[in-house]
C-alpha positions as CSV (number, residue, x, y, z in Angstrom):
1,M,37.2,-17.3,2.4
2,E,37.1,-18.0,-1.3
3,N,34.4,-20.6,-0.8
4,F,32.4,-18.0,1.1
5,W,32.5,-15.4,-1.7
6,A,31.8,-18.2,-4.2
7,G,28.7,-19.1,-2.3
8,V,27.6,-15.4,-2.2
9,L,28.1,-15.1,-5.9
10,W,26.1,-18.3,-6.5
11,A,23.2,-17.1,-4.3
12,T,23.2,-13.7,-6.1
13,E,23.1,-15.3,-9.5
14,I,20.2,-17.6,-8.4
15,W,18.4,-14.5,-7.0
16,L,18.8,-12.5,-10.2
17,Y,17.7,-15.5,-12.4
18,L,14.5,-15.9,-10.3
19,I,13.8,-12.2,-10.6
20,V,14.3,-12.1,-14.4
21,C,12.4,-15.3,-15.1
22,L,9.5,-14.9,-12.6
23,I,9.0,-11.2,-12.5
24,M,10.9,-9.1,-15.1
25,I,10.1,-11.1,-18.3
26,P,6.3,-11.4,-17.4
27,A,6.3,-7.7,-16.6
28,M,8.0,-6.8,-19.9
29,F,5.2,-8.6,-21.9
30,G,2.4,-7.3,-19.7
31,F,1.2,-10.5,-18.0
32,S,1.4,-11.8,-14.5
33,L,2.0,-15.2,-12.9
34,G,-0.3,-14.3,-10.1
35,I,2.3,-14.1,-7.4
36,S,1.4,-10.6,-6.2
37,E,-2.3,-11.4,-6.3
38,T,-1.8,-14.5,-4.2
39,Y,0.4,-12.6,-1.7
40,M,-2.3,-9.9,-1.3
41,N,-5.1,-12.4,-0.9
42,I,-3.1,-14.2,1.8
43,L,-2.4,-10.9,3.6
44,V,-6.0,-9.9,3.5
45,K,-7.2,-13.3,4.8
46,T,-4.7,-13.2,7.6
47,L,-5.8,-9.7,8.7
48,E,-9.5,-10.7,8.5
49,V,-9.0,-13.8,10.7
50,W,-7.1,-11.8,13.4
51,L,-9.5,-8.9,13.3
52,H,-12.4,-11.3,13.8
53,E,-10.7,-12.9,16.8
54,T,-10.0,-9.5,18.3
55,A,-13.6,-8.4,17.8
56,C,-14.9,-11.6,19.5
57,L,-12.4,-11.1,22.4
58,K,-13.5,-7.4,22.8
59,S,-17.2,-8.4,22.8
60,S,-16.7,-11.0,25.5
61,R,-14.7,-8.6,27.6
62,E,-17.3,-5.9,27.3
63,H,-20.0,-8.3,28.2
64,G,-18.1,-9.5,31.3
65,S,-17.4,-5.9,32.5
66,M,-21.1,-5.1,32.3
67,E,-22.0,-8.0,34.4
68,K,-19.3,-7.1,36.9
69,E,-20.5,-3.5,37.2
70,L,-24.1,-4.5,37.7
71,G,-23.1,-7.1,40.3
72,E,-21.1,-4.5,42.3
73,L,-24.0,-2.1,42.2
74,R,-26.4,-4.7,43.5
75,R,-24.0,-5.7,46.4
76,S,-23.9,-2.1,47.5
77,R,-27.7,-1.9,48.2
78,P,-30.1,-4.2,50.1
79,K,-31.9,-7.0,48.3
80,P,-35.7,-6.6,47.8
81,P,-37.9,-8.9,49.8
82,V,-39.6,-10.2,46.7
83,G,-39.0,-10.2,43.0
84,G,-35.5,-11.7,42.9
85,D,-32.4,-9.6,42.3
86,F,-34.1,-6.9,40.2
87,T,-34.7,-3.4,41.7
88,L,-36.1,-0.3,40.1
89,S,-32.6,1.3,40.3
90,D,-31.3,-1.2,37.8
91,C,-33.1,0.9,35.1
92,F,-30.7,3.8,35.8
93,Y,-27.7,1.6,35.0
94,F,-29.2,0.3,31.7
95,S,-30.3,3.7,30.7
96,R,-26.8,5.1,31.3
97,R,-25.2,2.3,29.3
98,G,-27.8,2.9,26.5
99,I,-27.1,6.6,26.3
100,E,-23.3,5.9,26.3
101,S,-23.8,3.5,23.4
102,I,-25.7,6.2,21.4
103,V,-23.2,8.9,22.1
104,D,-20.2,6.7,21.4
105,D,-21.6,5.4,18.1
106,E,-19.7,3.8,15.2
107,V,-19.4,7.1,13.4
108,T,-17.8,8.9,16.3
109,Q,-15.4,6.0,16.9
110,R,-14.0,6.5,13.4
111,F,-12.4,9.8,14.5
112,T,-10.8,8.6,17.7
113,S,-7.9,6.2,18.3
114,E,-9.2,3.2,20.1
115,E,-7.3,1.9,23.1
116,L,-6.8,-1.7,22.1
117,M,-7.3,-4.4,24.7
118,S,-5.2,-6.8,22.7
119,W,-2.5,-6.6,20.1
120,N,-3.9,-7.3,16.6
121,L,-1.1,-6.2,14.2
122,L,-2.6,-2.7,14.0
123,T,-1.0,-1.1,17.1
124,R,-1.9,2.6,17.4
125,T,-1.4,3.3,21.1
126,H,1.4,3.0,23.6
127,N,-0.6,1.4,26.4
128,D,0.3,-2.0,27.9
129,F,-1.9,-4.6,26.3
130,Q,-3.9,-6.8,28.6
131,Y,-3.7,-9.8,26.2
132,I,-1.0,-10.8,23.8
133,S,-1.6,-13.8,21.6
134,L,1.3,-16.3,21.1
135,K,-0.1,-17.3,17.7
136,L,-0.3,-13.7,16.6
137,T,3.3,-13.1,17.8
138,L,4.5,-16.0,15.7
139,V,2.6,-14.7,12.7
140,Y,4.1,-11.2,13.3
141,G,7.7,-12.6,13.5
142,F,7.2,-14.6,10.3
143,G,5.8,-11.4,8.7
144,I,8.9,-9.5,9.8
145,F,11.1,-12.1,8.1
146,V,9.1,-12.1,4.9
147,R,9.0,-8.3,4.7
148,Y,12.6,-7.4,5.5
149,C,14.5,-10.6,4.3
150,I,12.5,-11.4,1.1
151,L,10.2,-8.6,0.0
152,A,12.4,-5.6,0.8
153,P,15.5,-6.9,-1.1
154,L,13.2,-8.0,-4.0
155,R,11.5,-4.6,-4.2
156,I,14.8,-2.6,-4.0
157,T,16.3,-4.8,-6.7
158,L,13.3,-4.3,-9.0
159,V,13.1,-0.6,-8.5
160,C,16.8,-0.2,-9.2
161,I,16.6,-2.3,-12.3
162,G,13.5,-0.5,-13.5
163,L,14.9,3.0,-13.0
164,T,18.3,2.1,-14.5
165,W,16.7,0.6,-17.6
166,L,14.4,3.6,-17.9
167,V,17.3,6.1,-17.9
168,I,19.5,4.0,-20.2
169,G,16.6,3.0,-22.6
170,T,15.1,6.5,-23.0
171,S,18.6,8.0,-23.4
172,A,19.4,5.5,-26.2
173,V,16.1,6.1,-27.9
174,G,16.6,9.8,-27.8
175,F,19.5,9.6,-30.2
176,L,17.2,8.2,-32.9
177,P,15.7,10.5,-35.5
178,N,12.0,11.3,-35.1
179,C,10.1,8.5,-36.8
180,R,7.5,5.8,-36.1
181,V,10.2,3.4,-34.9
182,K,11.4,6.0,-32.3
183,F,7.9,6.6,-31.0
184,W,7.2,2.9,-30.8
185,L,10.5,2.2,-29.0
186,S,9.9,5.1,-26.6
187,E,6.4,3.8,-25.6
188,W,7.7,0.2,-25.3
189,V,10.7,1.3,-23.0
190,H,8.5,3.5,-20.8
191,V,5.7,0.9,-20.3
192,M,8.2,-1.9,-19.7
193,C,10.1,0.0,-17.1
194,Y,7.0,1.2,-15.4
195,R,5.7,-2.4,-15.2
196,I,9.0,-3.5,-13.6
197,C,8.8,-0.7,-11.0
198,A,5.1,-1.6,-10.3
199,R,6.3,-5.1,-9.5
200,G,8.8,-3.5,-7.1
201,L,5.9,-1.8,-5.3
202,S,4.0,-5.1,-5.2
203,A,1.2,-3.3,-6.9
204,T,-1.8,-5.2,-8.1
205,I,-3.3,-3.0,-10.8
206,R,-6.8,-3.5,-12.4
207,Y,-8.1,-1.0,-15.0
208,H,-11.8,-0.6,-15.4
209,N,-13.8,0.9,-18.2
210,K,-10.8,1.0,-20.6
211,E,-13.0,2.5,-23.3
212,N,-12.7,5.8,-21.4
213,R,-9.0,6.1,-21.7
214,P,-7.8,9.3,-23.5
215,K,-7.2,8.8,-27.2
216,K,-4.4,10.4,-29.2
217,G,-4.5,14.1,-28.5
218,G,-6.6,13.6,-25.4
219,I,-5.8,14.7,-21.8
220,C,-5.7,12.6,-18.7
221,V,-5.6,14.4,-15.3
222,A,-4.4,12.3,-12.4
223,N,-5.4,12.9,-8.7
224,H,-1.7,13.4,-8.1
225,T,-0.2,12.5,-4.7
226,S,3.3,11.4,-5.6
227,P,5.5,10.2,-8.6
228,I,4.2,6.7,-8.0
229,D,1.0,7.9,-9.7
230,I,2.9,7.8,-13.0
231,V,3.9,4.2,-12.5
232,I,0.3,3.2,-11.9
233,L,-1.1,5.2,-14.7
234,C,1.4,4.2,-17.4
235,N,1.3,0.5,-16.9
236,D,-1.0,0.1,-19.9
237,G,0.2,3.0,-22.1
238,C,2.7,5.8,-22.5
239,Y,1.7,9.4,-21.8
240,A,3.5,12.6,-22.5
241,M,3.4,14.1,-19.0
242,V,3.3,17.7,-17.7
243,G,4.7,18.1,-14.2
244,Q,7.0,19.8,-11.7
245,V,10.7,19.7,-12.5
246,H,12.8,18.0,-9.9
247,G,16.5,17.7,-8.9
248,G,18.6,14.8,-7.7
249,L,17.7,11.2,-8.8
250,M,14.2,12.3,-10.0
251,G,15.8,15.0,-12.1
252,I,18.1,12.5,-13.8
253,V,15.1,10.3,-14.6
254,Q,13.1,13.3,-16.0
255,R,16.0,14.5,-18.2
256,A,16.4,11.0,-19.6
257,M,12.7,10.6,-20.2
258,V,12.3,13.9,-22.1
259,R,14.9,12.8,-24.7
260,S,12.6,10.1,-26.1
261,C,9.1,11.5,-25.3
262,P,7.8,15.1,-25.4
263,H,7.3,15.4,-21.7
264,V,6.9,19.0,-20.3
265,W,8.7,19.7,-17.0
266,F,8.4,23.2,-15.5
267,E,8.8,25.1,-12.3
268,R,5.4,25.8,-10.8
269,S,6.6,28.8,-8.8
270,E,7.8,30.6,-12.0
271,M,5.1,32.5,-13.7
272,K,7.1,32.6,-16.9
273,D,7.4,28.8,-17.0
274,R,3.7,28.4,-16.5
275,H,2.9,30.7,-19.4
276,L,5.4,28.8,-21.6
277,V,3.6,25.5,-20.7
278,T,0.2,27.0,-21.5
279,K,1.5,28.2,-24.9
280,R,3.1,24.9,-25.7
């Protein structure tokens, strides 16, 4: 039993050493080893290959079904004495298929959930599939192992470390008197922890037109959807944020952050709070 726990401790130490050396230290100094970019490129290429195979399979099946329908129609009527298999009534079949193609165009299909003929890692229906690829099943199983046995523990570890450091670091900086050193440390702690959390999200962030960033005293308005926006926005600089006050874990983080940086948290539903924010 002692050997088992010793092995677990050894594996945990190796795991933490790899995280610190390969992810946290590069994140603290603002550079990347390219691991996330490589992972994203592999993922995109994998999806492109399987989507291409699915499209080819769908095209061949549609072509075969059209020939089958036309053959059944021709068997149900007598053959013409001359002119081969073609009859004037064939025009009605092709006209109907042409009108169906126009009505069911690519724009209309974007607003409907397609009934997939084969499984392609993007399941959206509950119908039984007519074709299941063994290769795709193996890729899916390997993906399950990578996501839940490697990436999920890695992301949880990084997010926990990033949030813990953010709370401890901003709280410690908050005890310093207002001076340039405090402002510099506050910005360094914020950006460092945000970069670690971004690694936990496997985010690959590229900033364009950096000359348009708000200068000192400027305002940046985010198309806000979740607190993750803060992590993405602040990977290259610290901002004094204005936002909704929260409770729970988010409240703990907010109260720690406001000690070192003049963030403004308020209750949107309270008119008094909104006037105070405007005044400040």
